[in-house]
Every structure is written in structure tokens, then in C-alpha cells.
C-alpha positions in Angstrom: 7.8 7.0 3.5 6.2 5.3 0.5 2.5 5.3 -0.4 1.0 2.5 -2.5 -2.4 2.2 -4.2 -3.5 -0.8 -6.2 -6.0 -0.9 -9.0 -7.1 -3.2 -11.9 -8.6 -6.1 -10.0 -11.9 -7.7 -11.1 -13.5 -10.9 -12.3 -12.0 -13.0 -15.1 -12.6 -16.5 -16.5 -10.0 -19.2 -16.2 -7.5 -18.9 -19.0 -8.0 -15.1 -19.3 -5.7 -12.3 -18.3 -5.7 -9.2 -16.1 -3.2 -6.4 -15.4 -2.9 -5.0 -11.9 -1.3 -1.6 -11.3 0.3 -0.1 -8.2 0.8 3.6 -8.0 4.0 4.4 -6.0 4.4 7.8 -4.3 6.6 9.3 -1.6 10.3 10.1 -1.1 12.2 9.5 -4.3 15.3 8.2 -2.6 13.2 5.8 -0.6 11.2 4.6 -3.6 14.2 4.1 -5.8 16.1 1.9 -3.4 13.3 -0.5 -2.6 12.4 -4.0 -3.5 8.7 -4.0 -4.7 6.5 -7.1 -4.5 3.1 -8.4 -5.2 1.5 -10.6 -2.6 -1.9 -12.3 -2.4 -4.1 -13.7 0.3 -7.0 -16.0 -0.2 -9.7 -16.5 2.5 -8.4 -18.7 5.3 -4.8 -18.7 3.9 -1.6 -16.9 4.7 -0.4 -14.1 2.6 2.0 -15.3 0.0 4.5 -13.7 -2.3 4.0 -14.1 -6.0 6.5 -11.8 -7.6 9.1 -9.2 -6.7 11.3 -6.7 -8.5 14.4 -4.8 -7.4 13.6 -1.2 -8.3 17.2 -0.3 -9.0 18.0 -2.8 -11.8 14.7 -4.5 -12.6 15.8 -8.0 -11.5 12.7 -10.1 -11.0 11.7 -13.0 -8.7 8.7 -15.3 -9.0 7.0 -18.0 -6.9 6.9 -21.4 -8.7 3.1 -21.3 -8.7 3.0 -18.3 -11.1 6.3 -18.6 -13.0 5.6 -18.4 -16.7 2.1 -17.1 -16.2 2.6 -13.8 -14.3 4.9 -10.9 -15.1 6.0 -8.2 -12.8 7.3 -4.9 -14.3 7.8 -1.2 -13.6 7.3 1.8 -15.9 10.2 3.9 -17.0 9.4 6.6 -14.4 9.4 4.1 -11.6 6.1 5.5 -10.4 4.0 2.5 -11.3 4.4 -1.2 -10.6 2.5 -3.7 -12.7 1.5 -7.4 -12.4 0.2 -9.0 -15.6 -1.7 -12.2 -14.8 -2.4 -14.7 -17.4 -3.4 -17.4 -18.1 -5.2 -17.3 -14.8 -6.5 -20.3 -12.8 -9.3 -20.5 -10.2 -6.6 -20.9 -7.5 -5.3 -17.4 -8.4 -8.4 -16.0 -6.7 -7.3 -13.7 -3.9 -6.8 -10.2 -2.6 -3.6 -8.9 -4.3 -1.4 -6.4 -2.5 1.7 -4.5 -3.6 4.4 -3.8 -1.1 7.7 -2.0 -0.8 10.7 -2.9 1.4 14.3 -1.9 1.9 17.0 -4.1 0.4 18.5 -5.0 3.8 15.3 -6.7 4.8 14.2 -8.1 1.4 17.2 -9.1 -0.7 17.7 -12.6 0.7 14.1 -13.6 0.5 12.3 -11.2 -1.8 9.0 -13.1 -1.6 8.8 -13.1 2.2 6.1 -10.7 3.4 7.9 -9.9 6.7 10.6 -8.0 4.7 8.2 -5.4 3.4 7.4 -2.2 5.4 4.8 -0.5 3.2 1.6 -2.0 1.8 -1.3 -0.9 -0.3 -5.0 -1.6 0.5 -5.3 -4.5 -2.0 -7.4 -5.2 -5.1 -9.6 -8.3 -5.4 -9.0 -10.8 -8.3 -11.7 -13.5 -8.8 -11.2 -16.3 -11.4 -14.2 -18.3 -12.4 -13.9 -21.8 -13.9 
């Protein structure tokens, strides 16, 4: 079992930056073997993957829409996942979720939501123009 809790959302102007955090708790063996991802969902749209990281070696994956603007990272204790957003655009407005999933379900398509078993409650990011 893995428990996830996001924080750091808020309102920001276009061109600004924001850092989201996701506290990771639960079985250490389960935590350490997972892929971790950040997803977002805007009203009326499907949930989409924006970034993912393999917890074991830190290898990262990004959707083309955020490549070069967002950065996913983990702290040295592997108890917190981060997503640095910036420079942001109005189309980045969405509820952002962190998620954890086992390698056998996530490694081929790390940005696919169906591969993730554990989800946080989400944190809202609103970008004004």
C-alpha cells in the first residue's frame, strides 16, 4: 500500500512558476519499486499524464506539451515527489494528481493513467493570462 498527498497548488500568472509536492508514505519496498507520475485533468477533459519518474534510478519521462517547462524530481529520501512548473501557460490550468504504479504495469507507457494503482486527492493549479 502507498499513500499519496499533494500540496503546493494555487493561482499563478502566465509565465510564472509553481512547485507541487507529493508526500509518499507506506510500505518501503512497495514505494521504492514504483513508477511515480504526475497527471492533470481539466474540466471536461480526460486525465492526462504530464511527467513520470522511475523511483529506482530517477529516469524521467515527459509529455511533449510540458517538455522543457516542467521538471519532475524526487528528494534523496524518496519520500517526496516534486513537479516544478514553469513557465506556465493558461492551458496548464487543471487539477494535478500524483500517482504510483508497479513497473510491470507502467514501464511500457509511463504516462498512461491506467498503469497506476495509487492516487492522491489532487491539487488545483490555475494559470491566468
